[in-house]
All heavy atoms as TSV, in Angstrom:
chain	resi	resn	atom	element	x	y	z
A	1	ILE	N	N	164.486	273.998	68.730
A	1	ILE	CA	C	165.485	273.405	69.309
A	1	ILE	C	C	165.540	273.854	70.812
A	1	ILE	O	O	165.417	275.002	71.114
A	1	ILE	CB	C	166.873	273.753	68.727
A	1	ILE	CG1	C	166.844	273.226	67.255
A	1	ILE	CG2	C	168.007	273.175	69.517
A	1	ILE	CD1	C	168.149	273.645	66.552
A	2	SER	N	N	165.787	273.019	71.709
A	2	SER	CA	C	165.886	273.420	73.049
A	2	SER	C	C	167.088	272.693	73.640
A	2	SER	O	O	167.571	271.744	73.214
A	2	SER	CB	C	164.727	272.930	73.896
A	2	SER	OG	O	164.643	271.508	73.963
A	3	PHE	N	N	167.810	273.466	74.646
A	3	PHE	CA	C	168.922	272.977	75.328
A	3	PHE	C	C	168.830	272.949	76.797
A	3	PHE	O	O	168.053	273.801	77.386
A	3	PHE	CB	C	170.169	273.903	74.897
A	3	PHE	CG	C	170.612	273.855	73.462
A	3	PHE	CD1	C	170.135	274.868	72.592
A	3	PHE	CD2	C	171.283	272.880	73.022
A	3	PHE	CE1	C	170.389	274.775	71.248
A	3	PHE	CE2	C	171.680	272.806	71.593
A	3	PHE	CZ	C	171.236	273.826	70.783
A	4	SER	N	N	169.544	272.126	77.451
A	4	SER	CA	C	169.618	272.205	78.889
A	4	SER	C	C	170.433	273.440	79.387
A	4	SER	O	O	171.043	273.928	78.519
A	4	SER	CB	C	170.274	270.904	79.452
A	4	SER	OG	O	171.612	270.793	78.973
A	5	ALA	N	N	170.537	273.612	80.648
A	5	ALA	CA	C	171.297	274.738	81.170
A	5	ALA	C	C	172.749	274.608	80.780
A	5	ALA	O	O	173.227	273.481	80.734
A	5	ALA	CB	C	171.115	274.807	82.618
A	6	THR	N	N	173.444	275.659	80.593
A	6	THR	CA	C	174.936	275.635	80.230
A	6	THR	C	C	175.647	275.041	81.446
A	6	THR	O	O	175.499	275.404	82.595
A	6	THR	CB	C	175.394	277.029	80.004
A	6	THR	OG1	O	174.652	277.484	78.814
A	6	THR	CG2	C	176.903	276.946	79.467
A	7	ARG	N	N	176.492	274.144	81.072
A	7	ARG	CA	C	177.359	273.454	82.143
A	7	ARG	C	C	178.733	273.356	81.684
A	7	ARG	O	O	179.051	273.406	80.435
A	7	ARG	CB	C	176.808	272.031	82.440
A	7	ARG	CG	C	175.375	272.148	82.997
A	7	ARG	CD	C	174.782	270.772	83.193
A	7	ARG	NE	N	173.466	270.977	83.368
A	7	ARG	CZ	C	172.690	270.213	84.114
A	7	ARG	NH1	N	173.204	269.110	84.560
A	7	ARG	NH2	N	171.412	270.425	84.331
A	8	ALA	N	N	179.678	273.053	82.501
A	8	ALA	CA	C	181.065	272.727	82.152
A	8	ALA	C	C	181.366	271.334	82.360
A	8	ALA	O	O	180.750	270.710	83.254
A	8	ALA	CB	C	181.921	273.648	82.962
A	9	VAL	N	N	182.314	270.884	81.647
A	9	VAL	CA	C	182.773	269.492	81.823
A	9	VAL	C	C	184.179	269.608	82.406
A	9	VAL	O	O	184.961	270.351	81.765
A	9	VAL	CB	C	182.784	268.692	80.471
A	9	VAL	CG1	C	183.428	267.320	80.696
A	9	VAL	CG2	C	181.413	268.623	79.904
A	10	ARG	N	N	184.516	269.027	83.493
A	10	ARG	CA	C	185.796	269.075	84.073
A	10	ARG	C	C	186.332	267.638	84.288
A	10	ARG	O	O	185.580	266.834	84.785
A	10	ARG	CB	C	185.761	269.791	85.399
A	10	ARG	CG	C	187.036	270.078	86.067
A	10	ARG	CD	C	186.867	270.858	87.373
A	10	ARG	NE	N	188.076	271.299	87.828
A	10	ARG	CZ	C	188.642	272.522	87.558
A	10	ARG	NH1	N	188.022	273.362	86.771
A	10	ARG	NH2	N	189.810	272.897	88.057
A	11	THR	N	N	187.578	267.402	83.969
A	11	THR	CA	C	188.139	266.135	84.203
A	11	THR	C	C	189.591	266.270	84.679
A	11	THR	O	O	190.245	267.214	84.390
A	11	THR	CB	C	188.158	265.255	82.933
A	11	THR	OG1	O	188.673	263.912	83.205
A	11	THR	CG2	C	188.958	265.905	81.852
A	12	SER	N	N	190.033	265.303	85.431
A	12	SER	CA	C	191.424	265.365	86.028
A	12	SER	C	C	192.154	264.045	85.684
A	12	SER	O	O	191.586	263.034	85.622
A	12	SER	CB	C	191.369	265.445	87.454
A	12	SER	OG	O	190.721	266.666	87.836
A	13	CYS	N	N	193.460	264.243	85.333
A	13	CYS	CA	C	194.263	263.113	84.970
A	13	CYS	C	C	195.759	263.481	85.397
A	13	CYS	O	O	196.170	264.482	84.906
A	13	CYS	CB	C	194.192	262.830	83.599
A	13	CYS	SG	S	195.190	261.339	83.016
A	14	ALA	N	N	196.363	262.584	86.089
A	14	ALA	CA	C	197.756	262.725	86.483
A	14	ALA	C	C	198.075	264.114	87.014
A	14	ALA	O	O	199.090	264.672	86.693
A	14	ALA	CB	C	198.595	262.471	85.261
A	15	GLY	N	N	197.213	264.512	87.963
A	15	GLY	CA	C	197.452	265.821	88.611
A	15	GLY	C	C	197.047	267.069	87.868
A	15	GLY	O	O	197.212	268.178	88.381
A	16	SER	N	N	196.536	266.926	86.697
A	16	SER	CA	C	196.169	268.106	85.852
A	16	SER	C	C	194.659	268.105	85.746
A	16	SER	O	O	193.966	267.066	85.820
A	16	SER	CB	C	196.743	268.156	84.463
A	16	SER	OG	O	196.408	267.048	83.729
A	17	SER	N	N	194.066	269.293	85.408
A	17	SER	CA	C	192.734	269.400	85.276
A	17	SER	C	C	192.267	270.194	84.168
A	17	SER	O	O	192.855	271.303	83.878
A	17	SER	CB	C	192.087	270.069	86.638
A	17	SER	OG	O	190.652	270.216	86.493
A	18	VAL	N	N	191.347	269.713	83.326
A	18	VAL	CA	C	190.854	270.389	82.134
A	18	VAL	C	C	189.461	270.671	82.136
A	18	VAL	O	O	188.733	269.816	82.525
A	18	VAL	CB	C	191.127	269.624	80.867
A	18	VAL	CG1	C	190.693	270.314	79.542
A	18	VAL	CG2	C	192.690	269.459	80.735
A	19	SER	N	N	189.017	271.902	81.909
A	19	SER	CA	C	187.634	272.231	81.818
A	19	SER	C	C	187.174	272.582	80.480
A	19	SER	O	O	188.011	273.212	79.718
A	19	SER	CB	C	187.258	273.440	82.747
A	19	SER	OG	O	187.572	273.129	84.141
A	20	LEU	N	N	185.928	272.232	80.037
A	20	LEU	CA	C	185.446	272.548	78.709
A	20	LEU	C	C	184.065	273.135	78.859
A	20	LEU	O	O	183.245	272.564	79.581
A	20	LEU	CB	C	185.293	271.271	77.883
A	20	LEU	CG	C	184.798	271.525	76.433
A	20	LEU	CD1	C	185.475	270.446	75.530
A	20	LEU	CD2	C	183.357	271.258	76.339
A	21	TYR	N	N	183.945	274.330	78.291
A	21	TYR	CA	C	182.587	275.056	78.491
A	21	TYR	C	C	182.409	276.002	77.282
A	21	TYR	O	O	183.342	276.319	76.651
A	21	TYR	CB	C	182.487	275.856	79.806
A	21	TYR	CG	C	183.585	276.873	79.942
A	21	TYR	CD1	C	183.345	278.171	79.440
A	21	TYR	CD2	C	184.898	276.666	80.524
A	21	TYR	CE1	C	184.326	279.114	79.516
A	21	TYR	CE2	C	185.804	277.574	80.656
A	21	TYR	CZ	C	185.582	278.846	80.111
A	21	TYR	OH	O	186.522	279.776	80.200
A	22	PRO	N	N	181.176	276.391	76.876
A	22	PRO	CA	C	179.900	275.901	77.512
A	22	PRO	C	C	179.505	274.592	76.979
A	22	PRO	O	O	180.019	274.243	75.784
A	22	PRO	CB	C	178.896	276.989	77.050
A	22	PRO	CG	C	179.393	277.513	75.739
A	22	PRO	CD	C	180.900	277.412	75.909
A	23	ASN	N	N	178.718	273.807	77.568
A	23	ASN	CA	C	178.253	272.559	77.202
A	23	ASN	C	C	176.730	272.453	77.529
A	23	ASN	O	O	176.470	272.426	78.753
A	23	ASN	CB	C	179.056	271.492	77.924
A	23	ASN	CG	C	178.507	270.148	77.460
A	23	ASN	OD1	O	178.131	269.840	76.260
A	23	ASN	ND2	N	178.710	269.068	78.243
A	24	PRO	N	N	175.889	272.471	76.628
A	24	PRO	CA	C	176.051	272.226	75.143
A	24	PRO	C	C	176.488	273.755	74.473
A	24	PRO	O	O	176.363	274.735	75.192
A	24	PRO	CB	C	174.693	271.835	74.628
A	24	PRO	CG	C	173.694	272.441	75.606
A	24	PRO	CD	C	174.441	272.405	76.923
A	25	THR	N	N	176.865	273.587	73.317
A	25	THR	CA	C	177.152	274.715	72.443
A	25	THR	C	C	176.792	274.671	70.993
A	25	THR	O	O	176.454	273.535	70.611
A	25	THR	CB	C	178.773	274.968	72.477
A	25	THR	OG1	O	179.064	276.205	71.930
A	25	THR	CG2	C	179.415	273.783	71.697
A	26	THR	N	N	176.648	275.766	70.331
A	26	THR	CA	C	176.444	275.848	68.919
A	26	THR	C	C	177.563	276.530	68.175
A	26	THR	O	O	177.413	276.782	67.054
A	26	THR	CB	C	175.100	276.481	68.703
A	26	THR	OG1	O	175.207	277.846	69.167
A	26	THR	CG2	C	173.904	275.804	69.214
A	27	GLY	N	N	178.598	276.704	68.983
A	27	GLY	CA	C	179.743	277.476	68.367
A	27	GLY	C	C	181.035	277.144	69.078
A	27	GLY	O	O	181.576	275.983	69.155
A	28	LEU	N	N	181.651	278.198	69.676
A	28	LEU	CA	C	182.886	278.095	70.326
A	28	LEU	C	C	182.884	277.321	71.624
A	28	LEU	O	O	181.930	277.681	72.414
A	28	LEU	CB	C	183.537	279.452	70.531
A	28	LEU	CG	C	184.029	280.192	69.259
A	28	LEU	CD1	C	184.510	281.616	69.617
A	28	LEU	CD2	C	185.124	279.407	68.636
A	29	VAL	N	N	183.772	276.520	71.907
A	29	VAL	CA	C	184.009	275.967	73.259
A	29	VAL	C	C	185.330	276.446	73.747
A	29	VAL	O	O	186.245	276.552	72.988
A	29	VAL	CB	C	183.775	274.482	73.375
A	29	VAL	CG1	C	182.415	273.955	73.056
A	29	VAL	CG2	C	184.854	273.742	72.534
A	30	THR	N	N	185.557	276.586	74.963
A	30	THR	CA	C	186.834	276.878	75.645
A	30	THR	C	C	187.318	275.740	76.447
A	30	THR	O	O	186.550	275.115	77.223
A	30	THR	CB	C	186.700	278.109	76.530
A	30	THR	OG1	O	186.200	279.242	75.736
A	30	THR	CG2	C	187.985	278.476	77.153
A	31	LEU	N	N	188.565	275.365	76.205
A	31	LEU	CA	C	189.246	274.410	77.103
A	31	LEU	C	C	190.216	275.176	77.942
A	31	LEU	O	O	191.098	275.811	77.409
A	31	LEU	CB	C	189.975	273.380	76.207
A	31	LEU	CG	C	189.106	272.342	75.499
A	31	LEU	CD1	C	188.838	272.813	74.153
A	31	LEU	CD2	C	189.805	271.074	75.444
A	32	GLU	N	N	190.151	275.015	79.225
A	32	GLU	CA	C	191.016	275.659	80.184
A	32	GLU	C	C	191.755	274.547	80.922
A	32	GLU	O	O	191.213	273.584	81.193
A	32	GLU	CB	C	190.223	276.522	81.194
A	32	GLU	CG	C	189.846	277.784	80.653
A	32	GLU	CD	C	189.272	278.722	81.673
A	32	GLU	OE1	O	189.068	278.266	82.859
A	32	GLU	OE2	O	188.888	279.861	81.312
A	33	GLY	N	N	193.038	274.883	81.195
A	33	GLY	CA	C	193.853	273.968	81.906
A	33	GLY	C	C	194.756	273.065	80.922
A	33	GLY	O	O	195.449	272.238	81.541
A	34	VAL	N	N	194.695	273.267	79.760
A	34	VAL	CA	C	195.552	272.665	78.839
A	34	VAL	C	C	196.926	273.270	78.747
A	34	VAL	O	O	197.152	274.325	79.212
A	34	VAL	CB	C	195.002	272.601	77.197
A	34	VAL	CG1	C	193.672	271.729	77.256
A	34	VAL	CG2	C	194.798	273.992	76.784
A	35	THR	N	N	197.914	272.505	78.337
A	35	THR	CA	C	199.249	273.046	78.204
A	35	THR	C	C	199.543	273.438	76.756
A	35	THR	O	O	198.971	273.045	75.776
A	35	THR	CB	C	200.341	272.065	78.634
A	35	THR	OG1	O	200.168	270.867	77.797
A	35	THR	CG2	C	200.222	271.717	80.041
A	36	ALA	N	N	200.373	274.528	76.639
A	36	ALA	CA	C	200.729	275.035	75.237
A	36	ALA	C	C	201.390	273.831	74.560
A	36	ALA	O	O	202.169	273.187	75.116
A	36	ALA	CB	C	201.670	276.184	75.444
A	37	GLY	N	N	201.028	273.644	73.360
A	37	GLY	CA	C	201.463	272.516	72.531
A	37	GLY	C	C	200.749	271.194	72.611
A	37	GLY	O	O	201.082	270.300	71.868
A	38	ALA	N	N	199.673	271.198	73.466
A	38	ALA	CA	C	198.791	269.996	73.598
A	38	ALA	C	C	198.111	269.740	72.383
A	38	ALA	O	O	197.596	270.790	71.793
A	38	ALA	CB	C	197.918	270.061	74.836
A	39	GLN	N	N	198.144	268.562	71.889
A	39	GLN	CA	C	197.144	268.212	70.738
A	39	GLN	C	C	195.732	268.042	71.258
A	39	GLN	O	O	195.440	267.335	72.235
A	39	GLN	CB	C	197.673	266.875	70.156
A	39	GLN	CG	C	199.029	267.034	69.545
A	39	GLN	CD	C	199.372	265.740	68.771
A	39	GLN	OE1	O	198.606	264.879	68.626
A	39	GLN	NE2	N	200.647	265.612	68.437
A	40	ILE	N	N	194.819	268.701	70.474
A	40	ILE	CA	C	193.383	268.706	70.843
A	40	ILE	C	C	192.691	267.988	69.568
A	40	ILE	O	O	192.813	268.516	68.433
A	40	ILE	CB	C	192.809	270.050	71.165
A	40	ILE	CG1	C	193.519	270.622	72.259
A	40	ILE	CG2	C	191.316	269.978	71.347
A	40	ILE	CD1	C	193.272	272.150	72.581
A	41	ARG	N	N	192.030	266.968	69.882
A	41	ARG	CA	C	191.293	266.240	68.722
A	41	ARG	C	C	189.872	266.057	69.165
A	41	ARG	O	O	189.526	265.773	70.255
A	41	ARG	CB	C	191.960	264.852	68.491
A	41	ARG	CG	C	193.379	265.061	67.959
A	41	ARG	CD	C	194.018	263.653	67.661
A	41	ARG	NE	N	193.884	262.940	68.905
A	41	ARG	CZ	C	194.843	262.146	69.442
A	41	ARG	NH1	N	195.988	261.974	68.753
A	41	ARG	NH2	N	194.673	261.413	70.510
A	42	VAL	N	N	188.904	266.428	68.168
A	42	VAL	CA	C	187.476	266.227	68.355
A	42	VAL	C	C	186.963	265.172	67.502
A	42	VAL	O	O	187.189	265.270	66.180
A	42	VAL	CB	C	186.874	267.581	68.115
A	42	VAL	CG1	C	185.370	267.431	68.393
A	42	VAL	CG2	C	187.431	268.696	69.077
A	43	PHE	N	N	186.323	264.274	68.029
A	43	PHE	CA	C	185.695	263.089	67.307
A	43	PHE	C	C	184.206	263.174	67.299
A	43	PHE	O	O	183.579	263.454	68.393
A	43	PHE	CB	C	186.150	261.724	67.815
A	43	PHE	CG	C	187.636	261.518	67.763
A	43	PHE	CD1	C	188.457	262.028	68.792
A	43	PHE	CD2	C	188.217	260.885	66.684
A	43	PHE	CE1	C	189.866	261.844	68.761
A	43	PHE	CE2	C	189.589	260.693	66.565
A	43	PHE	CZ	C	190.405	261.233	67.633
A	44	ASP	N	N	183.539	262.820	66.159
A	44	ASP	CA	C	181.975	262.839	66.220
A	44	ASP	C	C	181.575	261.529	66.783
A	44	ASP	O	O	182.360	260.599	67.114
A	44	ASP	CB	C	181.451	263.065	64.808
A	44	ASP	CG	C	181.722	262.056	63.812
A	44	ASP	OD1	O	182.199	260.892	64.148
A	44	ASP	OD2	O	181.560	262.251	62.634
A	45	GLY	N	N	180.274	261.377	66.908
A	45	GLY	CA	C	179.607	260.099	67.412
A	45	GLY	C	C	180.026	258.847	66.755
A	45	GLY	O	O	179.933	257.793	67.288
A	46	GLY	N	N	180.472	258.946	65.521
A	46	GLY	CA	C	180.820	257.813	64.733
A	46	GLY	C	C	182.247	257.496	64.738
A	46	GLY	O	O	182.886	256.516	64.113
A	47	GLY	N	N	182.991	258.292	65.597
A	47	GLY	CA	C	184.475	257.990	65.884
A	47	GLY	C	C	185.348	258.748	64.728
A	47	GLY	O	O	186.585	258.514	64.727
A	48	ARG	N	N	184.755	259.575	63.867
A	48	ARG	CA	C	185.464	260.269	62.898
A	48	ARG	C	C	186.157	261.464	63.495
A	48	ARG	O	O	185.425	262.273	64.167
A	48	ARG	CB	C	184.634	260.613	61.631
A	48	ARG	CG	C	184.199	259.370	60.896
A	48	ARG	CD	C	183.178	259.796	59.830
A	48	ARG	NE	N	181.942	260.234	60.389
A	48	ARG	CZ	C	180.949	259.471	60.688
A	48	ARG	NH1	N	180.918	258.107	60.543
A	48	ARG	NH2	N	179.749	259.884	61.228
A	49	LEU	N	N	187.457	261.605	63.176
A	49	LEU	CA	C	188.068	262.867	63.533
A	49	LEU	C	C	187.585	264.094	62.766
A	49	LEU	O	O	187.617	264.074	61.470
A	49	LEU	CB	C	189.650	262.782	63.299
A	49	LEU	CG	C	190.571	263.962	63.585
A	49	LEU	CD1	C	190.612	264.170	65.073
A	49	LEU	CD2	C	191.948	263.710	63.034
A	50	VAL	N	N	187.014	265.046	63.447
A	50	VAL	CA	C	186.442	266.206	62.743
A	50	VAL	C	C	187.213	267.496	62.939
A	50	VAL	O	O	187.178	268.461	62.141
A	50	VAL	CB	C	184.963	266.462	63.112
A	50	VAL	CG1	C	184.118	265.345	62.695
A	50	VAL	CG2	C	184.763	266.601	64.593
A	51	ILE	N	N	187.982	267.580	63.993
A	51	ILE	CA	C	188.836	268.752	64.242
A	51	ILE	C	C	190.147	268.225	64.895
A	51	ILE	O	O	190.210	267.451	65.885
A	51	ILE	CB	C	188.156	269.806	65.231
A	51	ILE	CG1	C	186.989	270.444	64.563
A	51	ILE	CG2	C	189.206	270.964	65.701
A	51	ILE	CD1	C	186.108	271.185	65.473
A	52	ALA	N	N	191.307	268.744	64.376
A	52	ALA	CA	C	192.581	268.490	65.057
A	52	ALA	C	C	193.355	269.817	65.122
A	52	ALA	O	O	193.473	270.549	64.122
A	52	ALA	CB	C	193.360	267.449	64.276
A	53	THR	N	N	193.780	270.242	66.373
A	53	THR	CA	C	194.549	271.509	66.500
A	53	THR	C	C	195.528	271.294	67.579
A	53	THR	O	O	195.589	270.296	68.310
A	53	THR	CB	C	193.413	272.659	66.813
A	53	THR	OG1	O	194.100	273.876	66.841
A	53	THR	CG2	C	192.807	272.390	68.132
A	54	VAL	N	N	196.283	272.363	67.841
A	54	VAL	CA	C	197.368	272.396	68.857
A	54	VAL	C	C	197.090	273.604	69.700
A	54	VAL	O	O	196.926	274.676	69.133
A	54	VAL	CB	C	198.763	272.425	68.254
A	54	VAL	CG1	C	199.835	272.505	69.322
A	54	VAL	CG2	C	199.031	271.118	67.342
A	55	SER	N	N	197.078	273.443	70.966
A	55	SER	CA	C	196.846	274.440	71.897
A	55	SER	C	C	197.990	275.480	71.894
A	55	SER	O	O	199.147	275.078	71.871
A	55	SER	CB	C	196.705	273.932	73.342
A	55	SER	OG	O	196.638	275.049	74.334
A	56	THR	N	N	197.659	276.721	71.940
A	56	THR	CA	C	198.762	277.793	71.955
A	56	THR	C	C	198.946	278.330	73.340
A	56	THR	O	O	199.786	279.239	73.525
A	56	THR	CB	C	198.332	278.896	71.025
A	56	THR	OG1	O	197.005	279.439	71.438
A	56	THR	CG2	C	198.224	278.470	69.582
A	57	GLY	N	N	198.180	277.933	74.287
A	57	GLY	CA	C	198.277	278.333	75.687
A	57	GLY	C	C	197.525	277.493	76.650
A	57	GLY	O	O	197.031	276.517	76.211
A	58	THR	N	N	197.201	278.119	77.818
A	58	THR	CA	C	196.562	277.266	78.848
A	58	THR	C	C	195.047	277.282	78.603
A	58	THR	O	O	194.319	276.571	79.234
A	58	THR	CB	C	196.878	277.841	80.246
A	58	THR	OG1	O	196.604	279.117	80.324
A	58	THR	CG2	C	198.299	277.548	80.563
A	59	ALA	N	N	194.511	278.294	77.781
A	59	ALA	CA	C	193.159	278.305	77.362
A	59	ALA	C	C	192.970	278.310	75.868
A	59	ALA	O	O	193.763	279.056	75.278
A	59	ALA	CB	C	192.418	279.517	77.987
A	60	HIS	N	N	192.265	277.440	75.320
A	60	HIS	CA	C	192.160	277.267	73.827
A	60	HIS	C	C	190.732	277.212	73.480
A	60	HIS	O	O	189.918	276.484	74.114
A	60	HIS	CB	C	192.899	276.055	73.462
A	60	HIS	CG	C	193.125	275.984	71.978
A	60	HIS	ND1	N	194.167	276.588	71.366
A	60	HIS	CD2	C	192.485	275.347	71.056
A	60	HIS	CE1	C	194.182	276.383	70.001
A	60	HIS	NE2	N	193.014	275.574	69.819
A	61	LYS	N	N	190.343	277.970	72.371
A	61	LYS	CA	C	189.002	277.879	71.880
A	61	LYS	C	C	188.931	277.032	70.614
A	61	LYS	O	O	189.851	277.046	69.818
A	61	LYS	CB	C	188.560	279.328	71.525
A	61	LYS	CG	C	188.385	280.170	72.744
A	61	LYS	CD	C	187.658	281.463	72.392
A	61	LYS	CE	C	187.680	282.436	73.573
A	61	LYS	NZ	N	186.970	282.038	74.715
A	62	VAL	N	N	187.934	276.245	70.492
A	62	VAL	CA	C	187.738	275.303	69.411
A	62	VAL	C	C	186.312	275.713	68.859
A	62	VAL	O	O	185.279	275.744	69.642
A	62	VAL	CB	C	187.677	273.784	69.820
A	62	VAL	CG1	C	187.298	272.941	68.710
A	62	VAL	CG2	C	189.053	273.500	70.385
A	63	ASP	N	N	186.201	275.861	67.501
A	63	ASP	CA	C	184.992	276.233	66.906
A	63	ASP	C	C	184.223	275.026	66.428
A	63	ASP	O	O	184.646	274.459	65.444
A	63	ASP	CB	C	185.195	277.227	65.765
A	63	ASP	CG	C	183.888	277.811	65.208
A	63	ASP	OD1	O	182.828	277.386	65.633
A	63	ASP	OD2	O	183.996	278.543	64.256
A	64	LEU	N	N	183.058	274.653	67.056
A	64	LEU	CA	C	182.223	273.531	66.620
A	64	LEU	C	C	181.052	273.962	65.736
A	64	LEU	O	O	180.216	273.194	65.412
A	64	LEU	CB	C	181.740	272.742	67.760
A	64	LEU	CG	C	182.841	272.210	68.753
A	64	LEU	CD1	C	182.300	271.503	69.949
A	64	LEU	CD2	C	183.566	271.150	67.943
A	65	GLY	N	N	180.936	275.232	65.413
A	65	GLY	CA	C	179.833	275.782	64.725
A	65	GLY	C	C	179.541	275.151	63.459
A	65	GLY	O	O	178.432	275.047	62.985
A	66	ALA	N	N	180.491	274.674	62.706
A	66	ALA	CA	C	180.389	274.025	61.495
A	66	ALA	C	C	179.963	272.448	61.522
A	66	ALA	O	O	179.605	271.851	60.585
A	66	ALA	CB	C	181.654	274.124	60.535
A	67	GLN	N	N	179.976	272.016	62.764
A	67	GLN	CA	C	179.626	270.529	63.049
A	67	GLN	C	C	178.067	270.397	63.179
A	67	GLN	O	O	177.393	271.269	63.734
A	67	GLN	CB	C	180.398	270.058	64.223
A	67	GLN	CG	C	181.844	270.231	64.069
A	67	GLN	CD	C	182.472	269.615	62.789
A	67	GLN	OE1	O	182.165	268.465	62.453
A	67	GLN	NE2	N	183.326	270.238	62.218
A	68	ALA	N	N	177.600	269.194	62.819
A	68	ALA	CA	C	176.204	268.926	63.046
A	68	ALA	C	C	175.929	268.682	64.586
A	68	ALA	O	O	176.852	268.417	65.328
A	68	ALA	CB	C	175.936	267.577	62.268
A	69	ALA	N	N	174.675	268.892	64.890
A	69	ALA	CA	C	174.326	268.698	66.307
A	69	ALA	C	C	174.661	267.204	66.663
A	69	ALA	O	O	174.409	266.294	65.918
A	69	ALA	CB	C	172.794	269.001	66.492
A	70	GLY	N	N	175.054	267.039	67.834
A	70	GLY	CA	C	175.387	265.671	68.315
A	70	GLY	C	C	176.348	265.646	69.504
A	70	GLY	O	O	176.602	266.630	70.095
A	71	THR	N	N	176.729	264.424	69.760
A	71	THR	CA	C	177.767	264.266	70.889
A	71	THR	C	C	179.062	264.186	70.282
A	71	THR	O	O	179.300	263.325	69.342
A	71	THR	CB	C	177.352	262.989	71.652
A	71	THR	OG1	O	176.011	263.176	72.168
A	71	THR	CG2	C	178.332	262.761	72.793
A	72	TYR	N	N	180.031	264.876	70.872
A	72	TYR	CA	C	181.515	264.787	70.409
A	72	TYR	C	C	182.330	264.343	71.592
A	72	TYR	O	O	182.095	264.689	72.824
A	72	TYR	CB	C	181.851	266.181	69.861
A	72	TYR	CG	C	181.056	266.413	68.576
A	72	TYR	CD1	C	179.841	267.032	68.622
A	72	TYR	CD2	C	181.706	266.155	67.407
A	72	TYR	CE1	C	179.171	267.254	67.385
A	72	TYR	CE2	C	180.990	266.349	66.208
A	72	TYR	CZ	C	179.809	266.927	66.183
A	72	TYR	OH	O	179.058	267.168	65.027
A	73	HIS	N	N	183.518	263.773	71.249
A	73	HIS	CA	C	184.470	263.383	72.260
A	73	HIS	C	C	185.721	264.278	71.944
A	73	HIS	O	O	186.175	264.341	70.820
A	73	HIS	CB	C	184.804	261.922	72.111
A	73	HIS	CG	C	183.608	261.023	72.281
A	73	HIS	ND1	N	183.137	260.627	73.476
A	73	HIS	CD2	C	182.743	260.472	71.391
A	73	HIS	CE1	C	182.092	259.992	73.406
A	73	HIS	NE2	N	181.805	259.841	72.014
A	74	VAL	N	N	186.186	264.879	73.067
A	74	VAL	CA	C	187.357	265.688	72.887
A	74	VAL	C	C	188.545	265.051	73.607
A	74	VAL	O	O	188.440	264.612	74.751
A	74	VAL	CB	C	187.121	267.081	73.568
A	74	VAL	CG1	C	188.440	268.066	73.463
A	74	VAL	CG2	C	185.935	267.809	72.934
A	75	VAL	N	N	189.666	264.879	72.930
A	75	VAL	CA	C	190.818	264.231	73.460
A	75	VAL	C	C	191.923	265.285	73.455
A	75	VAL	O	O	192.240	265.960	72.439
A	75	VAL	CB	C	191.311	263.030	72.611
A	75	VAL	CG1	C	192.547	262.475	73.114
A	75	VAL	CG2	C	190.270	262.053	72.614
A	76	VAL	N	N	192.508	265.444	74.696
A	76	VAL	CA	C	193.698	266.362	74.880
A	76	VAL	C	C	194.915	265.542	75.309
A	76	VAL	O	O	194.915	264.780	76.179
A	76	VAL	CB	C	193.375	267.435	76.022
A	76	VAL	CG1	C	194.664	268.319	76.146
A	76	VAL	CG2	C	192.078	268.140	75.608
A	77	ALA	N	N	195.986	265.601	74.444
A	77	ALA	CA	C	197.172	264.762	74.777
A	77	ALA	C	C	198.395	265.575	74.639
A	77	ALA	O	O	198.491	266.527	73.894
A	77	ALA	CB	C	197.150	263.622	73.736
């Protein structure tokens, strides 16, 4: 298995900014810039919800270690 260099994903919406790193990962990812109580949902490439959690602070870790290799979509609301 080979991976590209570690990178972060950063997005902005309505004046707020969320970063997700490392990308790619084989385990924990960190989301920074979320608000406490934000709903975090992770969907696999087929659109299936694989993780649903609630942020406890401005930085939240999500464990993707049990998920198959692939592309995932993270929704913070």
